[in-house]
C-alpha positions in Angstrom: -77.6 -51.7 -19.7 -75.1 -50.9 -22.5 -76.5 -47.4 -23.0 -76.3 -46.7 -19.2 -72.7 -47.6 -19.0 -71.9 -45.5 -22.0 -73.7 -42.6 -20.3 -71.8 -42.9 -17.1 -68.5 -43.0 -18.9 -69.4 -39.8 -20.9 -70.3 -38.1 -17.6 -67.1 -39.1 -16.0 -65.1 -37.7 -19.0 -67.0 -34.5 -19.0 -66.3 -34.0 -15.2 -62.6 -34.6 -15.8 -62.6 -32.2 -18.7 -64.2 -29.5 -16.8 -61.8 -30.0 -13.8 -58.8 -29.7 -15.9 -60.1 -26.6 -17.5 -60.9 -24.9 -14.1 -57.4 -26.1 -12.9 -55.7 -24.3 -15.9 -57.8 -21.2 -15.5 -57.0 -20.9 -11.8 -53.4 -21.5 -12.2 -53.1 -18.9 -14.9 -55.0 -16.3 -12.7 -53.4 -17.0 -9.4 -50.8 -14.4 -8.3 -47.3 -15.6 -7.0 -46.8 -15.9 -3.3 -44.4 -13.3 -1.9 -42.2 -13.9 1.2 -40.3 -11.0 2.7 -36.7 -11.4 3.8 -36.1 -9.6 7.0 -33.2 -8.7 9.2 -32.7 -7.1 12.7 -30.8 -4.0 13.1 -27.6 -4.7 15.1 -24.4 -3.1 16.3 -21.2 -4.2 14.7 -17.9 -2.8 13.4 -17.8 -1.0 10.2 -14.6 -0.4 8.1 -13.3 0.3 4.6 -9.9 -0.3 3.4 -7.5 0.3 0.5 -5.2 -2.5 -0.7 -1.6 -2.0 -1.8 1.7 -3.7 -2.0 4.9 -2.4 -0.6 8.4 -3.2 0.7 9.7 -3.7 4.1 12.5 -1.3 4.9 14.6 -0.2 7.8 13.7 3.3 9.1 17.3 4.4 9.0 19.5 2.9 6.4 23.0 4.2 5.4 25.2 3.4 2.6 28.8 3.6 3.5 31.2 4.4 0.7 34.5 6.1 0.0 35.4 9.0 -2.0 39.0 7.9 -2.9 40.1 5.1 -5.3 42.3 2.3 -4.1 42.5 -1.4 -3.0 40.5 -2.6 0.1 43.2 -3.7 2.4 41.2 -4.8 5.5 37.6 -5.6 6.2 36.7 -6.0 9.9 32.9 -6.7 9.6 30.7 -9.2 7.9 26.9 -9.5 7.1 24.7 -9.2 10.2 27.6 -7.8 12.2 26.5 -5.3 15.0 28.5 -2.0 14.8 28.7 1.1 16.8 29.2 4.7 15.7 32.7 5.5 14.8 33.8 1.7 14.7 36.3 0.8 12.4 34.8 -1.5 9.7 37.4 -1.5 6.8 40.8 0.1 5.6 42.1 0.8 2.3 45.6 0.6 1.0 47.3 3.8 2.1 50.6 3.8 0.5 49.6 5.8 -2.5 47.5 8.4 -0.3 50.5 8.7 2.1 52.8 9.6 -0.7 50.5 12.1 -2.0 50.2 13.6 1.5 54.1 13.7 1.7 54.4 15.5 -1.6 51.7 18.0 -0.6 53.4 18.5 2.7 56.8 19.2 0.9 55.1 21.5 -1.6 53.4 23.4 1.2 56.6 23.8 3.1 58.5 25.1 0.1 55.6 27.6 -0.7 55.7 28.9 2.9 59.5 29.5 2.8 59.1 31.3 -0.5 56.3 33.3 1.0 58.3 34.5 4.0 61.3 35.4 1.7 58.9 37.6 -0.8 57.2 39.2 2.3 60.5 40.4 3.7 61.6 41.6 0.3 58.5 43.5 -0.2 58.7 45.2 3.3 62.3 46.3 2.5 61.2 47.6 -1.0 58.3 49.4 0.4 60.6 51.1 3.1 63.0 52.2 0.3 60.4 53.3 -2.0 58.8 55.5 0.7 62.3 57.3 0.9 62.4 57.5 -3.0 65.4 55.4 -3.1 64.1 52.9 -5.6 62.1 53.1 -8.7 58.5 52.5 -9.1 59.2 49.4 -11.2 61.3 47.8 -8.6 58.7 48.4 -5.9 55.8 46.9 -8.2 58.1 43.9 -8.9 58.5 43.2 -5.4 54.8 43.7 -4.5 54.0 41.3 -7.3 56.4 38.6 -6.1 55.0 38.9 -2.7 51.3 38.4 -3.8 52.2 35.4 -6.0 54.1 33.7 -3.1 51.1 34.4 -1.0 48.7 32.9 -3.7 50.9 29.9 -4.0 51.0 29.3 -0.3 47.2 29.2 0.0 47.1 26.9 -3.0 49.5 24.4 -1.5 47.8 24.7 1.8 44.5 23.5 0.2 46.3 20.7 -1.6 47.8 19.6 1.7 44.4 19.7 3.3 42.8 17.6 0.5 45.6 15.0 0.8 45.1 14.7 4.6 41.2 14.3 4.0 41.8 11.7 1.2 44.1 9.7 3.6 41.3 9.9 6.4 38.9 8.5 3.8 41.0 5.2 3.7 40.0 4.6 7.2 36.3 3.6 7.0 34.2 3.9 9.9 30.5 3.2 10.7 28.3 6.5 10.7 25.6 5.0 13.1 24.9 2.3 15.6 23.3 -0.5 13.6 23.7 -3.9 11.7 25.4 -4.6 8.4 22.7 -5.8 6.1 24.9 -5.8 2.9 28.7 -6.0 2.2 29.5 -5.2 -1.5 33.4 -5.6 -1.5 36.0 -8.1 -0.5 39.6 -7.7 0.6 42.0 -7.0 -2.2 39.2 -5.6 -4.4 39.9 -2.3 -6.2 37.3 0.3 -5.9 37.2 3.4 -8.3 35.6 6.6 -7.1 34.9 8.5 -10.1 31.8 10.2 -10.9 29.8 8.0 -8.3 30.8 7.1 -4.9 30.9 3.2 -4.6 29.0 1.7 -2.0 31.1 -0.7 0.3 28.6 -1.4 3.0 24.8 -0.9 3.9 24.1 -0.4 7.5 20.6 -0.3 9.1 19.8 1.1 12.4 17.5 -0.5 15.0 15.8 -3.4 13.1 13.0 -3.7 15.7 11.6 -0.4 14.3 10.8 -1.0 10.4 8.8 0.8 7.8 6.7 -0.3 4.9 6.8 1.9 1.8 3.6 1.1 0.0 2.7 2.0 -3.6 -0.9 3.2 -3.4 -2.9 3.7 -6.7 -4.1 7.3 -7.6 -7.6 6.1 -7.4 -7.3 5.4 -3.6 -4.9 7.9 -2.4 -7.6 10.5 -1.7 -8.8 8.6 1.2 -5.5 7.9 3.0 -4.5 10.1 5.9 -1.8 10.2 8.4 -2.5 8.2 11.5 -4.7 5.5 9.9 -4.5 1.8 11.1 -2.8 -0.6 8.8 -2.6 -4.4 8.7 -0.3 -6.1 6.4 1.0 -9.8 5.7 4.3 -11.1 4.2 4.6 -14.4 2.3 7.4 -15.5 4.7 4.7 -15.7 7.5 1.4 -16.2 5.8 -0.4 -17.0 9.2 0.8 -13.8 10.9 -0.7 -10.4 10.6 1.4 -7.4 11.4 0.0 -3.9 12.3 1.3 -0.4 11.6 0.2 3.3 11.2 0.3 5.7 8.2 3.2 7.9 8.9 3.9 9.9 5.7 2.2 10.4 2.4 4.7 11.5 0.0 3.7 14.0 -2.7 5.9 12.8 -5.4 4.3 10.1 -7.6 5.9 7.5 -9.8 4.4 6.1 -13.2 4.9 2.5 -14.3 3.5 1.2 -17.8 1.6 -2.0 -18.2 0.9 -3.3 -21.5 -0.7 -6.3 -23.2 -0.8 -7.4 -26.9 -3.6 -5.0 -27.6 -3.4 -2.1 -25.2 -0.8 -0.1 -23.3 -1.4 2.2 -20.2 0.4 4.0 -17.4 -0.3 3.4 -13.7 0.3 6.3 -11.4 1.1 5.5 -7.6 1.9 7.4 -4.6 4.4 6.2 -1.8 2.8 5.8 1.7 5.2 5.2 4.5 3.9 3.0 7.3 5.6 2.4 10.6 5.7 -1.1 12.0 7.0 -2.7 15.2 9.3 -5.5 14.7 10.1 -6.8 18.3 10.6 -10.4 17.2 12.8 -9.4 14.2 10.5 -11.5 11.7 10.4 -8.6 9.3 13.5 -8.6 6.9 14.4 -5.9 4.8 13.1 -6.1 1.2 10.2 -8.4 2.1 7.1 -7.7 0.0 4.1 -6.8 2.1 0.5 -7.1 1.2 -1.3 -4.1 2.7 -4.8 -3.0 4.1 -5.1 0.7 5.0 -8.3 1.2 7.0 -9.5 4.5 5.6 -12.8 4.3 7.4 -13.3 2.5 10.7 -16.0 2.6 13.5 -16.7 0.2 16.1 -20.1 -0.7 17.8 -22.3 1.1 15.1 -25.9 0.4 14.4 -25.6 -1.2 10.7 -27.9 -2.6 8.1 -27.1 -4.4 4.9 -27.0 -1.6 2.0 -29.5 -3.5 -0.1 -32.3 -3.0 2.4 -32.1 0.9 1.7 -32.7 0.0 -2.1 -35.9 -2.2 -1.4 -39.1 -0.7 -2.8 -42.4 -2.6 -2.5 -43.8 -2.1 -5.9 -45.2 -4.4 -8.6 -44.9 -8.1 -8.0 -43.0 -7.5 -4.7 -46.3 -6.2 -3.0 -48.3 -9.2 -1.8 -52.0 -9.3 -2.1 -53.9 -7.8 0.8 -50.9 -5.4 2.0 -51.1 -1.7 1.9 -48.2 0.5 1.6 -47.4 3.6 3.9 -44.6 5.4 2.1 -42.7 8.5 3.2 -40.7 11.3 1.4 -37.2 10.7 2.5 -33.8 10.4 0.8 -33.3 7.2 2.8 -35.7 4.9 4.3 -36.3 1.4 5.6 -39.3 -0.8 5.3 -41.0 -2.5 8.2 -44.1 -5.0 8.0 -46.7 -4.2 10.6 -49.6 -6.6 10.2 -51.2 -5.8 6.8 -49.1 -2.7 6.2 -45.7 -2.1 4.8 -44.4 1.1 6.5 -41.4 3.2 5.5 -39.4 5.0 8.2 -37.0 7.8 7.2 -33.5 7.2 8.5 -30.1 9.2 8.6 -27.3 7.1 7.4 -23.6 7.5 8.1 -20.6 5.7 6.7 -20.9 2.8 4.3 -18.4 0.3 2.9 -20.7 -0.6 0.1 -22.0 -3.8 1.8 -23.1 -2.4 5.3 -24.4 1.2 6.1 -24.6 2.9 9.4 -27.9 3.9 10.6 -27.3 7.2 12.7 -31.0 7.8 13.6 -34.6 6.8 12.7 -34.7 3.2 14.0 -33.2 1.4 17.0 -31.4 -1.8 17.6 -33.6 -4.9 17.4 -36.0 -3.3 14.8 -36.7 -5.8 12.2 -36.7 -4.4 8.6 -37.2 -5.8 5.1 -34.1 -6.8 3.3 -35.8 -8.0 0.2 -38.7 -10.0 -1.3 -38.8 -13.4 -2.9 -41.9 -14.8 -4.8 -42.6 -18.2 -6.4 -45.0 -18.3 -9.3 -47.9 -20.6 -8.8 -48.1 -21.2 -12.5 -44.6 -22.8 -12.6 -45.5 -25.1 -9.8 -48.8 -26.1 -11.3 -47.2 -26.8 -14.6 -44.8 -29.1 -13.1 -47.4 -30.8 -11.0 -49.4 -31.2 -14.2 -46.6 -32.5 -16.2 -46.0 -35.3 -13.6 -49.6 -36.2 -13.6 -49.9 -36.3 -17.4 -47.0 -38.9 -17.9 -48.0 -41.3 -20.5 -48.8 -44.8 -19.2 -46.7 -46.2 -21.9 -43.6 -44.3 -20.8 -41.3 -46.4 -18.7 -41.2 -45.3 -15.1 -38.0 -44.7 -12.9 -36.0 -47.8 -12.0 -37.3 -47.6 -8.5 -40.7 -48.3 -9.6 -40.2 -51.6 -11.4 -41.3 -54.5 -9.4 -38.9 -57.4 -8.8 -39.8 -60.6 -10.5 
């Protein structure tokens, strides 16, 4: 009886060992299971954009200054004042300028009298000279005095015109219809017009029509064209989007330097002018704009994720029992039909890197392979074996303990 029990135990152990060996061999030889991820061709909007930053500016902005030095006597406008063309906005002290004008006027009148006298004297001398009644020296002296008087008259006339113009500069008027967006002077302030004309006021024209001057990187400027749609935001209204159109691409570039503790490099940018409607006057001058310029834009086009064009059913990505029907094409998409993976040649259009337009080759609704996923049976078997081979002496999880 004892021998029979031992024989049965040995037989059971042998069966367990053989089963474990077969399980290990099958797990090693079994191929991974492949599942294909598919997607249907559908129509959508496709776009590509360039990002940049810029500054909100009025379309027309004029800096009003003065060409004469003096004291600001009166100011008739303030910030945000609406002005009309020709409207008086400030006056300078005119005492000095009026004195200069009076002096120039007196000098001109004296030169004019001298000129009349010298001219008559010259005409008499010429008449006598023609009759040989005076010498050459006397005639030449009369001619010289006449020419000098004429020159002095012209010079004094120019001085008088300058004095009159300077006096007119003391009356400052608005050159355009618009709004005063900056005032740089106060009443009683002295302004000095030396090598540079001082700016007294900045007047912007219609603020319902603004423009954005964007700095576009040299790597992106090649795709920017006039007439392209633009969307931008400003920090003052983070939930609002504003639209515009590329109006001008300025050929002049600007270079800015950026440096760190280890490197230093120059960044070249180009100014792109974007028109923007501002009916609600939300866009204020000098606001910073975050800009998206749509360099490529199409609506209702047949698209597919770009990675589907890179799929290639080779090696572990080919499930057992499937055959491949390939084609010789630069661009192709794969479709599973029964036990076959068939490649279809397609013509592609524009792409933004994520999605690509399909011009021809397939139609809307066709289900193409996007990629393949496979799970190794060996790894799952190993995890199963690990759980089944837990030592009986190891403590189990807290949930497995019975309550006393």
